[in-house]
C-alpha positions as CSV (number, residue, x, y, z in Angstrom):
1,M,160.5,140.4,-25.8
2,L,159.3,139.1,-22.5
3,P,155.6,138.1,-22.3
4,P,153.4,140.0,-19.9
5,I,153.1,138.4,-16.5
6,G,149.4,137.6,-17.0
7,Q,150.1,135.6,-20.2
8,F,152.0,132.7,-18.8
9,A,148.9,130.6,-18.1
10,V,147.4,131.0,-21.5
11,E,150.5,131.3,-23.7
12,P,153.1,128.9,-22.2
13,R,156.4,128.7,-24.1
14,P,157.1,125.4,-25.9
15,N,159.7,123.1,-24.6
16,S,161.9,120.9,-26.6
17,R,162.8,118.3,-23.9
18,G,159.4,117.3,-22.6
19,M,159.7,119.6,-19.6
20,P,156.7,121.6,-18.4
21,P,156.3,124.8,-20.6
22,Y,158.0,128.0,-19.4
23,G,155.5,129.8,-17.2
24,V,153.6,126.7,-15.9
25,P,154.5,126.2,-12.2
26,P,154.6,122.5,-11.4
27,P,156.8,121.4,-8.5
28,F,160.5,121.5,-9.5
29,F,162.3,118.1,-9.7
30,T,159.5,116.4,-7.6
31,S,159.9,112.6,-7.5
32,P,156.8,110.3,-7.6
33,E,157.5,109.4,-4.0
34,A,157.5,113.1,-3.0
35,S,154.3,113.7,-4.9
36,K,152.5,111.1,-2.7
37,T,153.3,113.1,0.4
38,M,152.6,116.6,-1.0
39,T,149.3,116.9,0.9
40,N,151.3,116.7,4.1
41,T,153.6,119.6,3.2
42,P,153.4,122.5,5.7
43,H,151.3,125.4,4.5
44,Y,154.2,127.8,5.2
45,D,157.6,127.5,3.8
46,L,159.1,130.0,6.3
47,E,157.9,131.0,9.8
48,C,159.7,133.5,12.0
49,A,158.4,134.1,15.5
50,G,159.8,136.9,17.7
51,V,163.2,136.9,16.0
52,T,165.6,139.3,17.6
53,K,169.3,140.0,16.9
54,N,171.6,142.2,19.1
55,F,175.1,143.4,18.3
56,G,176.3,144.5,21.7
57,S,173.9,147.2,22.9
58,F,172.5,147.7,19.4
59,Q,169.3,145.8,18.5
60,A,169.4,145.3,14.8
61,V,166.2,143.1,14.6
62,K,163.4,143.6,17.2
63,G,161.1,140.7,17.7
64,V,160.1,140.2,14.0
65,S,157.3,137.7,13.3
66,F,155.9,136.7,10.0
67,D,154.8,133.6,7.9
68,I,155.4,133.1,4.2
69,P,153.0,130.7,2.3
70,S,154.4,128.1,0.1
71,G,155.3,129.3,-3.4
72,S,155.1,133.0,-2.6
73,F,157.2,135.9,-3.8
74,F,157.8,137.8,-0.6
75,S,159.8,141.0,-0.4
76,I,161.3,142.8,2.6
77,L,161.5,146.5,1.8
78,G,163.2,149.2,3.8
79,P,165.9,151.9,3.9
80,S,169.5,151.0,4.3
81,G,170.5,150.0,7.8
82,C,166.9,148.9,8.8
83,G,167.9,145.3,9.5
84,K,166.9,143.6,6.2
85,T,170.2,141.9,5.5
86,T,170.7,140.8,9.2
87,L,167.3,139.1,9.1
88,M,168.2,137.4,5.8
89,R,171.5,136.2,7.3
90,M,169.6,134.6,10.2
91,I,167.2,132.8,7.8
92,A,170.2,131.6,5.8
93,G,172.0,130.4,9.0
94,F,175.0,132.8,8.8
95,D,173.9,134.5,12.1
96,E,171.9,133.0,15.0
97,P,169.1,135.1,16.6
98,N,169.4,136.0,20.3
99,S,165.8,135.0,20.7
100,G,162.8,133.8,18.7
101,D,162.5,130.9,16.3
102,I,162.9,130.3,12.6
103,K,161.1,127.3,10.9
104,I,161.5,126.1,7.4
105,K,158.8,123.7,6.2
106,G,157.5,123.5,9.7
107,K,160.8,122.5,11.3
108,S,163.0,124.8,13.5
109,V,166.4,125.4,12.0
110,L,167.9,127.1,15.1
111,G,171.5,125.7,15.5
112,T,171.4,124.2,12.0
113,P,174.4,125.4,9.9
114,P,173.9,127.0,6.5
115,N,175.0,124.0,4.5
116,K,172.4,121.8,6.3
117,R,169.5,124.1,5.6
118,N,167.7,123.7,2.4
119,V,167.9,127.5,1.7
120,K,170.0,129.0,-1.1
121,M,171.0,132.6,-1.6
122,V,171.7,134.9,-4.6
123,F,173.9,137.8,-3.7
124,Q,174.0,141.3,-5.3
125,H,177.2,140.5,-7.1
126,L,176.1,137.0,-8.0
127,A,179.4,135.3,-6.9
128,L,179.7,133.2,-10.1
129,F,183.0,131.3,-10.5
130,P,184.9,133.1,-13.3
131,M,187.2,130.1,-13.8
132,M,184.3,127.8,-14.6
133,N,182.0,127.8,-17.6
134,V,178.2,128.0,-17.2
135,Y,177.7,124.2,-17.0
136,E,180.4,123.8,-14.3
137,N,179.0,126.8,-12.3
138,I,175.5,125.2,-12.1
139,A,176.9,121.7,-11.6
140,Y,179.2,122.7,-8.7
141,G,176.7,122.2,-5.9
142,L,175.5,118.9,-7.3
143,R,179.1,117.6,-7.4
144,C,179.4,118.5,-3.8
145,T,176.5,116.2,-3.0
146,G,178.3,113.3,-4.7
147,M,175.7,112.9,-7.5
148,N,176.9,110.9,-10.5
149,N,177.8,112.7,-13.8
150,A,174.8,111.4,-15.7
151,D,172.3,112.7,-13.3
152,I,174.2,116.0,-13.0
153,K,174.1,116.5,-16.8
154,K,170.3,115.9,-16.8
155,R,169.7,118.2,-13.9
156,V,171.8,121.0,-15.4
157,Q,170.2,120.8,-18.8
158,D,166.7,120.7,-17.2
159,V,167.4,123.9,-15.2
160,L,168.9,125.6,-18.3
161,E,165.7,124.8,-20.2
162,R,163.6,126.3,-17.4
163,I,165.5,129.6,-17.5
164,A,165.2,129.7,-21.3
165,L,169.0,129.4,-21.9
166,P,169.3,125.8,-23.1
167,D,172.4,126.4,-25.3
168,V,174.8,128.4,-23.0
169,G,176.3,125.6,-21.0
170,E,179.7,125.8,-22.7
171,R,180.0,129.5,-22.5
172,E,182.4,131.3,-20.2
173,I,180.9,133.6,-17.6
174,H,182.5,136.7,-19.2
175,Q,180.6,135.9,-22.4
176,L,177.2,136.4,-20.8
177,S,175.1,139.5,-20.6
178,G,174.1,141.0,-17.2
179,G,170.6,139.5,-17.5
180,Q,172.0,136.1,-18.4
181,K,174.3,136.1,-15.4
182,Q,171.4,136.8,-13.2
183,R,169.5,133.8,-14.5
184,I,172.6,131.6,-14.2
185,A,173.0,132.6,-10.6
186,I,169.4,131.7,-9.9
187,A,169.8,128.4,-11.9
188,R,172.8,127.5,-9.8
189,C,170.6,127.7,-6.7
190,M,167.5,126.2,-8.2
191,V,169.2,123.1,-9.5
192,L,169.6,122.1,-5.8
193,D,165.8,122.3,-5.3
194,P,165.8,124.6,-2.3
195,D,162.8,125.1,0.0
196,V,163.4,128.9,0.0
197,L,165.5,131.1,-2.3
198,L,166.9,134.3,-0.7
199,L,167.8,137.2,-3.0
200,D,169.8,140.1,-1.5
201,E,169.3,143.1,-3.9
202,P,170.4,141.1,-6.9
203,L,169.5,143.8,-9.4
204,G,171.4,146.6,-7.7
205,A,174.4,146.4,-10.0
206,L,172.4,146.4,-13.3
207,D,171.7,149.5,-15.4
208,L,168.2,150.9,-15.3
209,K,166.8,149.4,-18.5
210,L,168.1,145.9,-17.7
211,R,166.8,146.2,-14.1
212,E,163.3,147.0,-15.4
213,A,163.4,143.9,-17.7
214,M,164.7,141.7,-14.9
215,K,161.8,142.6,-12.6
216,I,159.5,140.8,-15.0
217,E,161.9,138.0,-15.6
218,L,162.3,137.3,-11.9
219,K,158.6,137.2,-11.4
220,L,158.2,134.7,-14.4
221,L,161.1,132.6,-13.0
222,Q,159.5,132.4,-9.6
223,H,156.2,131.1,-11.1
224,Q,158.2,128.7,-13.3
225,F,160.0,127.1,-10.4
226,N,157.0,127.5,-7.9
227,T,159.6,128.1,-5.1
228,T,159.3,130.6,-2.3
229,F,161.4,133.7,-3.2
230,I,162.4,136.1,-0.4
231,Y,163.6,139.3,-1.9
232,I,165.5,142.0,0.0
233,T,165.5,145.5,-1.4
234,H,165.4,149.2,-0.7
235,D,163.9,149.8,-4.1
236,Q,160.1,150.2,-3.7
237,S,159.5,149.7,-7.5
238,E,161.2,146.2,-7.4
239,A,159.1,145.1,-4.4
240,L,155.8,146.4,-5.6
241,V,156.1,145.0,-9.2
242,M,157.3,141.5,-8.3
243,S,155.8,140.6,-4.9
244,D,152.7,138.8,-3.7
245,N,153.3,140.3,-0.3
246,V,155.7,142.9,1.0
247,A,157.0,143.6,4.5
248,I,158.0,147.2,5.2
249,M,160.9,147.3,7.7
250,N,162.0,150.3,9.7
251,Q,164.6,150.4,12.5
252,G,164.6,146.6,13.0
253,E,160.8,146.2,13.0
254,F,158.1,145.4,10.5
255,E,155.7,148.4,10.2
256,Q,153.3,146.6,7.9
257,I,152.9,143.5,5.8
258,G,150.5,143.4,2.9
259,T,149.9,143.2,-0.8
260,P,151.5,146.0,-2.9
261,Q,148.0,147.4,-3.4
262,E,147.3,147.5,0.4
263,L,150.6,149.2,1.2
264,Y,150.1,151.8,-1.5
265,H,146.5,152.6,-0.9
266,Q,146.0,151.7,2.7
267,P,149.2,152.4,4.6
268,K,148.9,151.9,8.4
269,T,151.6,154.3,9.5
270,A,153.1,157.6,8.4
271,F,156.4,155.8,7.6
272,V,154.7,153.4,5.2
273,A,152.7,156.2,3.5
274,G,155.9,158.2,3.0
275,F,158.2,155.3,2.1
276,V,156.0,153.5,-0.4
277,G,155.3,155.6,-3.5
278,D,155.7,159.3,-3.9
279,S,153.6,161.6,-1.7
280,N,153.2,165.3,-0.9
281,R,153.5,165.6,2.9
282,W,152.2,168.3,5.3
283,S,152.4,168.6,9.1
284,G,149.6,170.3,10.9
285,T,147.2,170.4,13.8
286,V,143.7,168.9,13.8
287,K,141.0,171.5,14.1
288,S,138.0,169.1,14.0
289,S,137.5,165.4,13.8
290,D,134.6,163.0,13.7
291,G,136.5,159.7,13.7
292,T,136.2,159.2,9.9
293,G,137.8,162.4,8.8
294,G,138.0,166.1,9.7
295,K,139.9,169.3,9.1
296,V,143.4,170.3,9.8
297,E,145.5,173.5,9.5
298,T,149.0,172.8,8.1
299,S,152.1,174.5,9.6
300,Q,152.0,176.8,6.5
301,G,148.4,177.9,7.4
302,L,146.7,175.8,4.7
303,P,143.2,174.5,5.7
304,M,142.7,170.9,4.5
305,S,140.0,168.2,4.8
306,F,141.3,164.7,5.3
307,S,140.1,161.1,5.8
308,A,141.3,159.0,8.7
309,A,143.9,156.4,7.8
310,G,145.8,153.6,9.5
311,H,144.9,152.4,13.0
312,N,145.5,155.8,14.7
313,T,142.5,158.0,15.4
314,V,143.4,161.7,15.5
315,A,141.8,163.9,18.1
316,E,141.2,167.6,17.9
317,G,144.3,169.6,18.7
318,S,146.7,166.7,18.0
319,K,149.7,167.0,15.7
320,V,149.4,165.0,12.4
321,D,151.1,164.3,9.1
322,I,149.0,164.3,5.9
323,F,150.0,162.6,2.7
324,V,148.5,163.1,-0.8
325,R,149.9,161.2,-3.8
326,P,150.7,163.3,-6.9
327,E,148.4,161.3,-9.1
328,F,145.4,162.3,-7.0
329,I,146.0,166.0,-7.4
330,R,144.4,167.7,-10.4
331,T,146.2,170.7,-11.9
332,V,144.1,173.2,-13.9
333,R,144.8,176.7,-15.1
334,A,143.5,179.3,-12.8
335,S,141.3,180.7,-15.6
336,E,139.6,177.3,-16.0
337,S,139.2,176.4,-12.4
338,G,135.6,177.7,-12.1
339,T,134.2,175.8,-15.1
340,G,132.8,173.0,-12.9
341,G,133.1,169.2,-13.3
342,I,136.2,169.0,-11.1
343,D,135.6,167.0,-7.9
344,G,137.7,168.0,-4.9
345,D,137.1,169.7,-1.5
346,N,140.8,170.8,-1.1
347,Q,142.2,173.5,-3.3
348,M,145.4,175.5,-3.4
349,D,146.5,178.2,-5.8
350,G,150.1,178.5,-7.1
351,V,152.5,179.1,-10.0
352,V,154.1,176.4,-12.1
353,D,157.7,176.2,-11.1
354,S,158.9,173.5,-13.5
355,L,157.8,170.5,-15.5
356,L,159.4,167.0,-15.2
357,F,158.8,165.4,-18.5
358,N,158.5,161.6,-18.6
359,G,156.1,160.8,-21.4
360,A,152.7,159.8,-20.1
361,N,154.0,159.9,-16.5
362,S,155.1,163.6,-16.4
363,R,154.9,165.7,-13.3
364,V,154.4,169.4,-12.5
365,L,156.0,171.2,-9.6
366,V,153.8,174.1,-8.3
367,R,155.0,176.7,-5.9
368,S,152.3,177.8,-3.5
369,G,151.9,181.3,-2.1
370,N,153.9,180.4,1.0
371,G,156.8,179.0,-1.1
372,E,156.3,175.3,-0.7
373,L,156.5,173.0,-3.8
374,I,153.6,170.6,-4.5
375,E,153.9,167.7,-7.0
376,S,151.1,166.8,-9.3
377,D,151.0,164.2,-12.1
378,V,150.0,165.6,-15.5
379,T,149.6,164.3,-19.1
380,L,151.7,166.3,-21.5
381,T,150.5,165.9,-25.1
382,G,152.5,168.6,-26.8
383,H,149.3,170.6,-27.4
384,N,148.2,173.4,-25.1
385,D,150.2,172.0,-22.2
386,I,150.7,173.8,-18.9
387,K,153.9,175.8,-18.9
388,P,156.3,177.1,-16.2
389,G,155.2,180.5,-14.9
390,E,151.4,179.9,-15.4
391,E,149.0,180.4,-12.5
392,V,147.2,177.2,-11.7
393,R,144.9,175.7,-9.1
394,L,145.6,172.3,-7.4
395,I,142.5,170.3,-6.5
396,W,142.1,167.0,-4.6
397,S,139.6,165.1,-2.6
398,S,139.6,164.7,1.2
399,K,139.3,160.9,0.5
400,Q,142.8,161.0,-1.0
401,A,144.4,162.9,2.0
402,M,145.7,160.3,4.4
403,C,146.1,161.5,7.9
404,F,148.3,160.0,10.7
405,A,149.5,160.9,14.2
406,H,152.7,162.9,13.7
407,E,156.0,161.1,13.5
408,E,159.4,162.8,13.6
409,R,161.2,162.4,10.3
410,A,164.4,160.3,10.3
């Protein structure tokens, strides 16, 4: 069983070879000479400034700028076709930008071929060599550098210790589990001590249960190596669970960069509010606004109070989109809705259409009088639970209704 992420500082794993304990993030393979100059290391491992990439008349990446602090887990999250992989290929050196600059450790790498950049990449299908055993897979890159066999053996064993697989060196690739293959693919990159590790949806081919376990494992490994990880995904759960910061990408541009908590609770655009997490969404027209909130009438005729969100102020008469997350909507039986003690200035009556049971994270779908379905999170204990067909009232606070200037849905 994997330790919780918060434990690695207080319960480090023991190590049999004198290496730093699993979970403690010292610099990986840092020599005494390098340690003396660590204070001069640039603050950012990666800097992108105005990076643009065109394919004919199509602009895949549009002037993207961002900086990644040293030792961070940074994710780029967005729908398929938004430009994530194109941006990663430019960082890796497989494509050159049409304009802008890319710096690694403070030095521009424009024109530098992939094999001359200290950047490594883990692909979705891992690309492990099936004709080589685990040891030879990890040692391959070191052999290409001309390193002697004694040093290669030490480096390979060290990295196997760090990924908590010290005894698999002689195994064939087909003898490994999916999770072990993931760790070997990362070890093959990390043995070369990269400045930045790029991961292009590496969990996409795994089954759900293993994917959930590997989210925690990847976060622990990133702390273990103390190397900057840049993770590309369209799966919001992967990005939110593992990342220090996340960039939301849409149609070649970054909509917002922030911590997972900021993106979830303080989205700056309607796209971010709708893409990150689950939300109920209404379109409507502002009836009144005082700059901090106001009232809107939805296209279905529902009056709703809202709070201002993002950078856009909404004026009276403007078209808007309103988002309310299911966990912020209380569902009570209609017969109990007048008993008091329930805070919320927005209310809607409806009938339970169906229940989506998922243990403690279950959800109820309520059909309103005008036929729309509203989602609300509920706790189903097996005793006196709400059932399909019951009349209920949905209640939520205006503070949880995020309002943005209207955007056409893709």
